[in-house]
PAZAPA-4460 file (N, C-alpha, C; in steps of 0.05 Angstrom, whole numbers, plus 32768, in hexadecimal, padded with zeros to 4 digits):
% residues 313
    n_x    n_y    n_z   ca_x   ca_y   ca_z    c_x    c_y    c_z   seq   type   mol
   7EF5   7832   773D   7F04   7819   773D   7F14   7816   7723     1      X     A
   7F08   781E   770D   7F16   781C   76F3   7F2F   782E   76F3     2      X     A
   7F2C   7846   76FF   7F43   7858   7700   7F5A   784B   770F     3      X     A
   7F54   783F   7726   7F69   7832   7736   7F76   781B   7727     4      X     A
   7F66   780C   7718   7F71   77F6   7709   7F83   7800   76F3     5      X     A
   7F7C   7817   76E6   7F8C   7821   76D0   7FA6   782D   76DA     6      X     A
   7FA7   7837   76F2   7FBF   7844   76FC   7FCC   7834   7711     7      X     A
   7FC6   781A   7713   7FD2   7809   7727   7FF0   7807   7723     8      X     A
   7FFF   7809   7739   801C   7808   7738   8025   77EC   772F     9      X     A
   8037   77EB   771C   8041   77D1   7712   805E   77CC   771B    10      X     A
   806B   77E1   7724   8086   77DE   772E   808C   77F3   7743    11      X     A
   80A0   77ED   7754   80A9   7801   7768   80C6   7808   7762    12      X     A
   80CE   7820   7769   80E9   782A   7765   80F6   782D   7780    13      X     A
   810D   7820   7784   811C   7823   779D   812F   783B   779B    14      X     A
   8130   784B   77B1   8144   7860   77B2   8160   7855   77BA    15      X     A
   8160   783D   77C6   8179   7831   77CE   8185   783D   77E7    16      X     A
   819E   7836   77EC   81AC   7840   7803   81B8   785C   7800    17      X     A
   81C0   7862   77E7   81CD   787C   77E2   81CC   7881   77C4    18      X     A
   81D0   789A   77BC   81D1   78A1   77A0   81EE   78A7   7798    19      X     A
   8201   78A2   77AA   821D   78A6   77A4   8229   788D   7798    20      X     A
   8234   788F   777F   823D   7878   7771   8255   786A   777F    21      X     A
   8267   787A   778A   827E   786F   7798   8275   785F   77B1    22      X     A
   8262   786A   77C0   8258   785C   77D7   8249   7842   77CF    23      X     A
   823B   7843   77B9   822D   782C   77AF   8241   7815   77A9    24      X     A
   8257   781C   779C   826B   7807   7796   8278   77FC   77B0    25      X     A
   827D   780D   77C3   8287   7804   77DD   8273   77F2   77EB    26      X     A
   825A   77FA   77EB   8245   77E9   77F7   8243   77CF   77E8    27      X     A
   8245   77CF   77CE   8242   77B7   77BE   8258   77A3   77C6    28      X     A
   8271   77AC   77C9   8287   779A   77D0   8283   7790   77ED    29      X     A
   827C   77A2   77FF   8279   779A   781B   8262   7786   781F    30      X     A
   824B   778C   7813   8233   777B   7817   8236   7761   7808    31      X     A
   8244   7761   77F1   8249   7748   77E3   825A   7735   77F4    32      X     A
   826F   7740   7801   827F   7730   7813   826F   7725   782A    33      X     A
   825F   7736   7836   824E   772E   784D   823B   7718   7844    34      X     A
   822F   771B   782D   821C   7706   7823   822A   76EB   781E    35      X     A
   8241   76EC   7812   8250   76D3   780D   8258   76C6   7827    36      X     A
   8261   76D6   783B   8268   76CB   7855   824F   76C0   7863    37      X     A
   8239   76CD   7860   8220   76C3   786C   8218   76A8   7861    38      X     A
   821A   76A5   7846   8213   768B   783A   8227   7676   7843    39      X     A
   8241   767B   7841   8255   7667   7848   8254   7660   7865    40      X     A
   8252   7674   7877   8251   766E   7894   8239   765E   789C    41      X     A
   8222   7665   7892   820A   7655   789A   8209   763A   788D    42      X     A
   8213   7637   7875   8215   761D   7868   8228   760B   7878    43      X     A
   823E   7616   7881   8251   7606   7891   8244   75FC   78AB    44      X     A
   8234   760D   78B8   8227   7604   78D0   8213   75EE   78CA    45      X     A
   8204   75F0   78B4   81F2   75DA   78AD   8201   75C0   78A7    46      X     A
   8216   75C2   7898   8226   75AA   7892   8232   759E   78AB    47      X     A
   823C   75AF   78BD   8248   75A5   78D6   8232   7597   78E7    48      X     A
   821B   75A3   78E9   8205   7597   78F9   81FB   757D   78ED    49      X     A
   81FB   757A   78D3   81F1   7562   78C6   8205   754B   78C7    50      X     A
   821F   7551   78C2   8232   753C   78BF   8244   7537   78D8    51      X     A
   823F   7544   78EE   824E   753F   7906   823B   7532   791B    52      X     A
   823F   7519   7921   822D   750B   7934   822A   7518   794F    53      X     A
   8240   7524   7959   823E   7531   7973   822C   7549   7974    54      X     A
   8225   7554   795C   8214   756B   795A   81F7   7563   7954    55      X     A
   81F1   754A   7955   81D5   7541   7950   81C5   7544   796A    56      X     A
   81C2   755C   7972   81B3   7563   798A   819E   7578   7983    57      X     A
   818A   757B   7994   8175   758F   798E   817F   75AB   7989    58      X     A
   8193   75B4   7999   819D   75CF   7996   81A9   75D4   797A    59      X     A
   81B9   75C1   7971   81C5   75C4   7956   81B2   75BE   7940    60      X     A
   819D   75AE   7945   8188   75AB   7932   817A   75C6   792D    61      X     A
   8175   75D4   7943   8168   75EF   7940   817C   7603   7934    62      X     A
   8196   7601   793B   81A9   7614   7930   81AD   7610   7912    63      X     A
   81AB   75F7   7909   81AD   75F2   78EC   8195   75FD   78DD    64      X     A
   817D   75FC   78EB   8165   7608   78DF   8168   7627   78DF    65      X     A
   8175   7632   78F4   8179   764E   78F5   818C   7657   78DE    66      X     A
   81A0   7647   78D9   81B3   764E   78C3   81A4   764D   78A8    67      X     A
   8193   7639   78A4   8183   7638   788B   8171   7650   7888    68      X     A
   8165   7658   789E   8153   7670   789D   8164   7689   7897    69      X     A
   817C   768B   78A3   818D   76A3   789E   8195   76A4   7881    70      X     A
   819B   768E   7874   81A2   768D   7858   818A   7698   7847    71      X     A
   8173   768E   784D   815B   7696   783E   8154   76B4   7844    72      X     A
   8156   76BB   785D   814F   76D7   7865   8161   76EB   7856    73      X     A
   817B   76E5   7856   818E   76F6   7848   8189   76F7   782A    74      X     A
   8182   76E0   781F   817F   76DE   7802   8166   76EB   77F8    75      X     A
   8153   76F2   7809   813B   7700   7801   8141   771C   77F8    76      X     A
   8153   772A   7806   8157   7746   7801   8173   774D   77F5    77      X     A
   8188   773F   77FD   81A3   7747   77F6   81A8   7746   77D8    78      X     A
   81A2   7730   77CA   81A7   7730   77AD   819A   7747   779E    79      X     A
   8181   774E   77A5   8174   7764   7798   8181   777F   779F    80      X     A
   818B   7781   77B8   8199   7799   77C0   81B3   779C   77B1    81      X     A
   81C2   7786   77AE   81DB   7787   779F   81D7   778E   7782    82      X     A
   81C1   7784   7776   81BA   778B   775B   81B4   77A9   7759    83      X     A
   81A6   77B3   776C   819F   77D0   776C   81B7   77E2   776F    84      X     A
   81CB   77D9   777D   81E3   77E9   7781   81F3   77ED   7766    85      X     A
   81EE   77DB   7753   81FB   77DD   7739   81EA   77EB   7724    86      X     A
   81D1   77F0   772B   81BF   77FD   7717   81B8   7819   771F    87      X     A
   81B5   782A   770B   81AD   7846   7711   8190   7847   7719    88      X     A
   817F   7838   770C   8162   7837   7713   815C   781C   771F    89      X     A
   8154   781C   7738   8150   7804   7747   8132   77FF   7749    90      X     A
   8128   77EA   773B   810B   77E5   773A   8105   77C8   7742    91      X     A
   80EC   77C4   7749   80E2   77A9   774F   80C5   77A9   7747    92      X     A
   80BC   7794   773A   80A0   7792   7733   808E   7790   774B    93      X     A
   8075   7796   7748   8062   7795   775E   8060   7778   7769    94      X     A
   805E   7765   7757   805C   7749   7760   8075   7740   776E    95      X     A
   808C   7747   7764   80A5   773F   7771   80A9   774D   778C    96      X     A
   809E   7765   778E   80A0   7774   77A7   808F   7765   77BD    97      X     A
   8077   775D   77B5   8066   774F   77C8   8072   7734   77CF    98      X     A
   807E   7727   77BC   808C   770D   77C1   80A3   7711   77D5    99      X     A
   80B2   7727   77D1   80C9   772C   77E2   80C0   7731   77FF   100      X     A
   80AC   7742   7803   80A3   7747   781E   8097   772F   782B   101      X     A
   808A   771D   781B   807F   7705   7826   8095   76F3   7832   102      X     A
   80AA   76EE   7822   80C0   76DD   782B   80D1   76EB   7840   103      X     A
   80D2   7705   7840   80E1   7713   7855   80D4   770E   7870   104      X     A
   80BA   7710   7871   80AC   770B   788A   80AB   76ED   7891   105      X     A
   80AA   76DD   787C   80AA   76C0   7881   80C3   76B7   7890   106      X     A
   80DA   76C0   7887   80F3   76B7   7893   80FA   76C7   78AC   107      X     A
   80F2   76E0   78AD   80F7   76F0   78C6   80E6   76E5   78DD   108      X     A
   80CD   76DF   78D7   80BC   76D4   78EC   80C6   76B8   78F5   109      X     A
   80D0   76A8   78E1   80DB   768E   78E8   80F2   7691   78FB   110      X     A
   8103   76A5   78F6   811A   76A8   7908   8111   76B1   7924   111      X     A
   80FD   76C2   7925   80F3   76CA   7940   80E9   76B2   794F   112      X     A
   80D9   76A1   7943   80CE   7689   7951   80E4   7676   7958   113      X     A
   80F8   7673   7946   810E   7660   794B   811F   7669   7962   114      X     A
   8123   7683   7965   8133   768D   797C   8124   7688   7996   115      X     A
   810A   7688   7995   80FA   7681   79AD   80FE   7663   79B4   116      X     A
   80FE   7653   799F   8102   7636   79A3   811E   7631   79AE   117      X     A
   8132   763F   79A4   814D   763C   79AE   814F   7644   79CC   118      X     A
   8141   7659   79D3   8141   7662   79EF   8134   764D   7A00   119      X     A
   811E   7641   79F6   8110   762C   7A05   8122   7613   7A08   120      X     A
   8130   760D   79F2   8142   75F6   79F3   8158   75FA   7A08   121      X     A
   8164   7611   7A09   8178   7617   7A1D   816D   7617   7A3A   122      X     A
   8154   7621   7A3C   8147   7621   7A56   8144   7604   7A61   123      X     A
   813A   75F2   7A50   8136   75D6   7A58   8151   75C9   7A5E   124      X     A
   8165   75CE   7A4D   817F   75C1   7A50   818D   75CA   7A69   125      X     A
   818A   75E3   7A71   8199   75ED   7A88   8189   75EB   7AA2   126      X     A
   816F   75F1   7AA1   815F   75F1   7AB9   8154   75D5   7AC1   127      X     A
   814F   75C4   7AAD   8145   75A9   7AB3   8154   7595   7AA3   128      X     A
   816E   7592   7AA7   817F   7581   7A96   8177   7564   7A96   129      X     A
   816D   755A   7AAD   8165   753D   7AAE   814D   7537   7A9C   130      X     A
   813C   754B   7A98   8124   7546   7A87   8129   754E   7A6A   131      X     A
   8141   7559   7A64   8146   7563   7A49   8142   754E   7A33   132      X     A
   814D   7535   7A36   814A   7521   7A20   812D   751B   7A1A   133      X     A
   811C   751B   7A2E   8100   7515   7A2A   80F0   752D   7A1F   134      X     A
   80F6   7545   7A2A   80E8   755C   7A22   80EF   7565   7A06   135      X     A
   8109   7564   79FF   8112   756E   79E5   811C   7556   79D4   136      X     A
   810B   7542   79D0   8112   752C   79BE   810D   7535   79A1   137      X     A
   8116   7524   798E   8115   752C   7972   80F9   7531   7968   138      X     A
   80E6   7521   7972   80CA   7525   796A   80C0   7541   7972   139      X     A
   80C7   7549   798A   80BF   7564   7993   80CD   757A   7983   140      X     A
   80E6   7575   797C   80F5   7589   796C   80E8   758D   7951   141      X     A
   80E1   7577   7944   80D4   7578   792A   80B9   7586   792C   142      X     A
   80AA   7580   7941   8090   758D   7944   8093   75AB   7949   143      X     A
   80A7   75B3   7958   80AC   75D0   795C   80B4   75DE   7942   144      X     A
   80C4   75D1   7932   80CC   75DE   7918   80B4   75DF   7906   145      X     A
   80A3   75CA   7906   808B   75CB   78F5   8078   75E1   78FE   146      X     A
   8075   75E5   7918   8064   75FB   7922   8070   7616   791B   147      X     A
   808A   7617   791B   8098   7630   7913   8092   7637   78F6   148      X     A
   8094   7624   78E4   808E   7629   78C8   8071   7630   78C3   149      X     A
   805F   7623   78D2   8043   7629   78D0   803D   7645   78D9   150      X     A
   8048   764C   78F1   8043   7667   78FC   804E   767D   78EA   151      X     A
   8065   7679   78E0   8071   768E   78CF   8062   7691   78B5   152      X     A
   8057   767B   78AA   8048   767D   7891   802E   768D   7896   153      X     A
   8021   7688   78AC   8008   7697   78B2   800E   76B4   78B6   154      X     A
   8024   76BA   78C4   802C   76D6   78C8   8032   76E4   78AD   155      X     A
   8042   76D7   789C   804A   76E3   7883   8032   76E8   7871   156      X     A
   8020   76D4   7870   8008   76D8   7860   7FF7   76EF   7869   157      X     A
   7FF6   76F3   7884   7FE7   7709   788F   7FF3   7724   7887   158      X     A
   800E   7726   7888   801B   773F   7881   8018   7744   7863   159      X     A
   8019   7730   7853   8016   7733   7836   7FFA   773C   782F   160      X     A
   7FE6   7730   783C   7FCA   7738   7838   7FC5   7755   783F   161      X     A
   7FD1   775E   7855   7FCE   777A   785D   7FD9   778D   7847   162      X     A
   7FED   7784   7839   7FFA   7795   7824   7FEB   7794   780A   163      X     A
   7FE4   777D   7800   7FD8   777B   77E5   7FBB   7784   77E4   164      X     A
   7FAE   7785   77FB   7F92   778E   77FA   7F8F   77AC   77F6   165      X     A
   7FA5   77BB   77F8   7FA4   77D8   77F5   7FA7   77E0   77D7   166      X     A
   7F9B   77F6   77CF   7F9E   77FF   77B3   7FB8   780F   77B0   167      X     A
   7FC6   780A   779A   7FDF   7818   7794   7FDD   7825   7779   168      X     A
   7FDB   7840   7779   7FD8   784F   7760   7FED   7865   775D   169      X     A
   8002   7863   776D   8017   7877   776D   8017   7886   7787   170      X     A
   802E   788F   7790   8049   788D   7785   8054   7870   7788   171      X     A
   806C   786C   777C   8077   7851   777C   8094   7850   7785   172      X     A
   809D   7864   7794   80B9   7866   779D   80BC   785D   77BA   173      X     A
   80CD   7849   77BE   80D2   783E   77D9   80EE   7848   77E2   174      X     A
   80EE   7856   77F8   8107   7861   7802   8117   784B   7812   175      X     A
   811F   7837   7803   812E   7821   780E   8139   7810   77F8   176      X     A
   8142   77F8   77FE   814E   77E6   77E9   813F   77CB   77E8   177      X     A
   8129   77C9   77F7   8119   77B0   77F7   80FC   77B7   77FE   178      X     A
   80EA   77A4   77F9   80CE   77A8   77FF   80C7   779D   781A   179      X     A
   80BA   77AC   782A   80B0   77A3   7844   8094   77B0   7848   180      X     A
   8084   77A4   7859   8069   77AD   785C   8067   77CA   7864   181      X     A
   8075   77D4   7879   8073   77F0   7880   807B   7803   786A   182      X     A
   808F   77FB   7859   8098   780C   7843   8084   780D   782D   183      X     A
   8077   77F6   7826   8065   77F5   7810   804A   7801   7815   184      X     A
   803F   77FD   782D   8024   7807   7833   8024   7826   7833   185      X     A
   803B   7833   7837   803C   7850   7836   8035   785B   781B   186      X     A
   8038   784A   7806   8032   7852   77EB   8016   784D   77E2   187      X     A
   8006   7842   77F3   7FEA   783B   77EC   7FDA   7855   77E9   188      X     A
   7FC6   7854   77D7   7FB5   786B   77D1   7F9C   786A   77E4   189      X     A
   7FA1   7867   77FD   7F8B   7866   7810   7F97   786A   782C   190      X     A
   7F85   786E   7840   7F8E   7871   785B   7F98   7856   7866   191      X     A
   7FB1   7856   7870   7FBC   783C   7879   7FC0   783C   7898   192      X     A
   7FB1   784D   78A6   7FB4   784E   78C3   7FAD   7833   78D0   193      X     A
   7F96   7828   78C7   7F8D   780E   78D3   7FA1   77F8   78CC   194      X     A
   7FAB   77F9   78B3   7FBE   77E4   78AB   7FD7   77E7   78BC   195      X     A
   7FE0   77FF   78C2   7FF7   7803   78D3   7FF3   77F8   78EF   196      X     A
   7FDA   77FC   78FA   7FD4   77F0   7914   7FD5   77D2   7913   197      X     A
   7FCC   77C6   78FE   7FCC   77A9   78FB   7FE9   779F   78F9   198      X     A
   7FFA   77AE   78EC   8016   77A6   78EA   8024   77A6   7905   199      X     A
   801E   77BB   7914   802A   77BD   7930   801F   77A6   7941   200      X     A
   8005   77A0   793F   7FF9   778B   794F   8003   7770   7946   201      X     A
   800D   776E   792E   8017   7754   7924   8035   7752   7926   202      X     A
   8043   775E   7914   8061   775D   7914   806D   776A   792C   203      X     A
   8063   7781   7933   806F   778F   794A   806B   7781   7964   204      X     A
   8052   7778   7969   804C   7769   7981   805B   774F   7983   205      X     A
   805C   7740   796C   806B   7727   796C   8088   772B   7973   206      X     A
   8094   7740   7966   80B1   7745   796B   80B6   774C   7989   207      X     A
   80A5   775E   7993   80AA   7767   79AF   80A3   7751   79C3   208      X     A
   808D   7743   79BF   8085   772E   79D2   8098   7717   79D2   209      X     A
   80A1   770F   79BA   80B5   76F9   79B8   80CF   7701   79C5   210      X     A
   80D8   7719   79C0   80F1   7723   79CC   80EF   7722   79EB   211      X     A
   80D9   772B   79F6   80D6   772B   7A13   80D5   770E   7A1E   212      X     A
   80C8   76FC   7A0E   80C7   76E0   7A16   80E3   76D4   7A17   213      X     A
   80F3   76DA   7A02   810E   76CF   7A01   811F   76DA   7A18   214      X     A
   811D   76F5   7A1C   812D   7701   7A32   8125   76F5   7A4D   215      X     A
   810B   76F0   7A51   8102   76E5   7A6A   810E   76C9   7A6E   216      X     A
   810E   76B9   7A59   8119   769E   7A5B   8136   769E   7A62   217      X     A
   8146   76B0   7A56   8162   76B1   7A5C   8167   76BC   7A78   218      X     A
   8156   76CE   7A82   8158   76D7   7A9E   8154   76C0   7AB1   219      X     A
   8140   76AF   7AAB   813C   7697   7ABC   8154   7685   7ABB   220      X     A
   8160   7682   7AA3   8177   7671   7AA0   818F   767C   7AB1   221      X     A
   8193   7696   7AB0   81A9   76A2   7ABE   81A6   769E   7ADC   222      X     A
   818D   76A0   7AE6   8188   769C   7B03   818E   767F   7B0A   223      X     A
   8186   766C   7AF9   818B   764F   7AFF   81A8   7648   7AFD   224      X     A
   81B8   7657   7AEF   81D5   7651   7AEC   81E4   7652   7B06   225      X     A
   81D9   765F   7B1A   81E7   7661   7B34   81E9   7645   7B41   226      X     A
   81D8   7632   7B39   81D9   7617   7B45   81ED   7605   7B38   227      X     A
   81F9   760D   7B21   820B   75FC   7B12   8228   7600   7B1C   228      X     A
   8238   75EC   7B14   8255   75EE   7B1A   8261   7605   7B0A   229      X     A
   827A   760C   7B11   8287   7622   7B03   828B   761B   7AE5   230      X     A
   8292   7602   7ADF   8296   75FA   7AC3   827B   75FA   7AB4   231      X     A
   8267   75EE   7AC0   824C   75EE   7AB4   8241   760A   7AB1   232      X     A
   8245   761A   7AC5   823C   7636   7AC5   8248   7645   7AAD   233      X     A
   8262   7642   7AA9   8270   7650   7A93   8266   7646   7A78   234      X     A
   8264   762C   7A74   825B   7621   7A5B   823F   762A   7A54   235      X     A
   822D   7629   7A67   8211   7631   7A62   8210   764F   7A5C   236      X     A
   821F   765F   7A6C   821F   767B   7A68   822A   7683   7A4D   237      X     A
   823F   7675   7A43   824B   767A   7A29   8236   7675   7A13   238      X     A
   8229   765E   7A15   8215   7657   7A01   81FE   766B   7A00   239      X     A
   81F3   7671   7A18   81DC   7684   7A1A   81E4   76A0   7A11   240      X     A
   81FC   76A9   7A17   8204   76C3   7A0F   8206   76C6   79F0   241      X     A
   820F   76B0   79E3   8210   76B0   79C6   81F4   76B2   79BB   242      X     A
   81E2   76A2   79C6   81C6   76A2   79BD   81B9   76BE   79C1   243      X     A
   81BF   76CA   79D9   81B3   76E4   79DF   81BD   76FA   79CD   244      X     A
   81D6   76F8   79C4   81E1   770B   79B1   81D1   770B   7997   245      X     A
   81CC   76F2   798D   81BC   76F0   7975   81A0   76FB   7979   246      X     A
   8194   76F5   7990   8179   76FF   7996   8178   771D   7996   247      X     A
   818B   772A   79A5   818B   7747   79A7   818F   7754   798C   248      X     A
   81A2   774A   797D   81A9   7756   7963   8193   7752   794E   249      X     A
   8183   773D   7951   816E   7739   793E   8154   7747   7946   250      X     A
   814D   7745   795F   8133   7751   7968   8134   776F   7969   251      X     A
   814B   777B   796E   814D   7798   7970   8143   77A6   7958   252      X     A
   814D   77A0   7940   8143   77AD   7927   8125   77A7   7922   253      X     A
   811D   778E   7928   8101   7787   7923   80EE   7798   7934   254      X     A
   80F5   779B   794D   80E4   77AB   795F   80E5   77C9   7956   255      X     A
   80FC   77D2   794E   80FF   77EE   7946   80EE   77F4   792D   256      X     A
   80ED   77E2   791A   80DF   77E6   7901   80C1   77E1   7903   257      X     A
   80B9   77CB   790F   809D   77C2   790D   808B   77CC   7924   258      X     A
   8096   77DB   7937   8084   77E6   794B   807C   7803   7944   259      X     A
   8084   780D   792D   807D   7828   7925   807C   782A   7906   260      X     A
   806A   781B   78F9   806A   781A   78DC   8063   7834   78CE   261      X     A
   8056   7847   78DC   804E   7860   78D0   8062   7877   78D3   262      X     A
   8079   7870   78E1   808D   7885   78E6   80A8   787C   78D9   263      X     A
   80B5   788F   78CC   80CF   788A   78C0   80E5   789B   78CC   264      X     A
   80FD   788F   78CF   8114   789D   78D9   812B   789A   78C5   265      X     A
   813E   78AC   78C5   8154   78AB   78B3   8166   7893   78B7   266      X     A
   8165   7888   78CF   8175   7871   78D6   8169   7856   78CD   267      X     A
   8151   7857   78C2   8143   783F   78BB   8152   782E   78A7   268      X     A
   8160   783A   7894   816F   782B   7880   8186   781C   788D   269      X     A
   8193   7829   78A0   81A9   781D   78AE   81A0   7805   78BE   270      X     A
   8189   7808   78CC   817D   77F2   78DB   8175   77DB   78C8   271      X     A
   816A   77E2   78B1   8162   77CE   789E   8179   77BE   7893   272      X     A
   8190   77CC   788E   81A8   77BE   7885   81B1   77AA   789A   273      X     A
   81B1   77B3   78B3   81B9   77A1   78C8   81A7   7789   78CA   274      X     A
   818D   778E   78C7   8178   7779   78CA   8179   7765   78B3   275      X     A
   817D   776E   789A   817B   775D   7883   8196   7752   7879   276      X     A
   81AC   7761   787E   81C6   7759   7873   81D9   774F   7889   277      X     A
   81DC   775E   789E   81F0   7757   78B2   81E8   7741   78C5   278      X     A
   81CF   7742   78CF   81C6   772E   78E3   81C8   7712   78D9   279      X     A
   81C0   770B   78C0   81C3   76EF   78B8   81E0   76E4   78B8   280      X     A
   81F4   76F7   78B8   8210   76EF   78BA   8218   76E9   78D7   281      X     A
   820A   76F5   78EA   8212   76F3   7906   820F   76D7   7911   282      X     A
   81FC   76C8   7907   81F7   76AC   7911   8210   769B   790D   283      X     A
   821B   7698   78F5   8234   7688   78F3   824C   7695   7901   284      X     A
   824D   76AF   7900   8263   76BE   790C   8264   76B9   792A   285      X     A
   824E   76BC   7938   824D   76B9   7955   8250   769C   795D   286      X     A
   8241   768A   7950   8242   766E   7958   825C   7661   7951   287      X     A
   8269   7669   793C   8282   765D   7934   8299   7666   7946   288      X     A
   829A   767F   794E   82AF   768A   795E   82AC   7683   797B   289      X     A
   8294   7680   7985   828F   767D   79A1   8288   7661   79AA   290      X     A
   8284   764F   7996   827B   7634   799D   8291   7620   7996   291      X     A
   829C   7613   79AB   82B1   7600   79A8   82A9   75E7   7998   292      X     A
   8290   75DE   799C   8286   75C7   798E   8285   75CB   7970   293      X     A
   827C   75E3   7968   827A   75E9   794C   8296   75EB   7940   294      X     A
   82A9   75F7   794E   82C4   75F9   7944   82D1   75DE   7941   295      X     A
   82CC   75CC   7955   82D6   75B1   7953   82CA   75A2   793C   296      X     A
   82B0   75A6   7937   82A3   7599   7920   82AF   75A2   7906   297      X     A
   82B4   75BC   7904   82C0   75C7   78EC   82DC   75BB   78E7   298      X     A
   82EC   75B7   78FC   8306   75AB   78F9   8303   758E   78EF   299      X     A
   82F0   757F   78FA   82EC   7564   78F2   82E4   7562   78D4   300      X     A
   82D2   7574   78CC   82CA   7575   78B0   82E2   757B   789E   301      X     A
   82F2   758E   78A7   830A   7595   7897   831D   757D   7895   302      X     A
   8321   756E   78AB   8332   7557   78AA   8327   7541   7898   303      X     A
   830D   753E   7898   8300   752A   7886   8305   7532   7869   304      X     A
   8302   754C   7864   8305   7556   7849   8322   7550   783F   305      X     A
   8335   7556   7850   8351   7551   7849   8356   7534   7845   306      X     A
   834A   7523   7856   834E   7506   7853   8343   74FC   7838   307      X     A
   832B   7505   7831   831F   74FC   7818   832E   7506   7800   308      X     A
   8339   751F   7802   8348   752A   77EC   8362   751A   77E8   309      X     A
   836E   7511   77FE   8387   7501   77FC   8381   74E6   77F1   310      X     A
   8369   74DC   77F8   8361   74C0   77EF   835E   74BF   77D1   311      X     A
   8356   74D5   77C4   8350   74D5   77A8   8367   74E2   7798   312      X     A
   837E   74E5   77A5   8395   74F1   7796   83AB   74DC   7794   313      X     A
***
């Protein structure tokens, strides 16, 4: 035990995305732009949902929460990755690594649960519209979000415990640009087979089961759309298709990574970039371009801004 304490890893070294300096500069510019757009796009959705009375509905309440989660999810990994692209030696302390993976799972799990809530919201709105005001009132919405935060905290604490209970005495090189449970436990100085099974039964099962639940709910919605008018059918289909795009693009990488923690592929880094950098941008991109109500709210906010600017000039 003394030997393990004396040789305990105090920092990890990231290999990053590439060792080519030119590619690192290109990645830095591209990912910096994506990160800024992610922040601006999601902040605009939150502002539109808060200050536009017509958007004070359960769906936009959940979408504003989704935007907040996307901002946090992206901020957990992207700033450290951008810093690493400018440094020759990319390091992170052990404590900061554990903190990063904790918040990574915290916000990723929150997004998974929130996508399920959004699917349920659309199911109630489309399949039982007369009962929607009673079923999805504001009290229920707040309770669902509270349950979401509670569930994600329990999940993230469990993943963190699985990681910190293992001894780390070397090596300390992570073949990635961020800390995650499957990446870190590979460096433990002990057999991690059981831990890998627990990860699959936790993160992997949650990702796969939730994805199947969401897909099932949208299949039921699609079947029920046959009873609607052509206009109602098109509006509901447009909304659900946007939601399903987000679901597919988010769950795909999660299922790919967390259902096989003991196996690595060369494409893992590409999938990780999509999962941690690109996906948080897709929420404002998809909902802004495909949702007429959001675009209308943006125009109203812009008009108000112009009005107030003229009033003070």
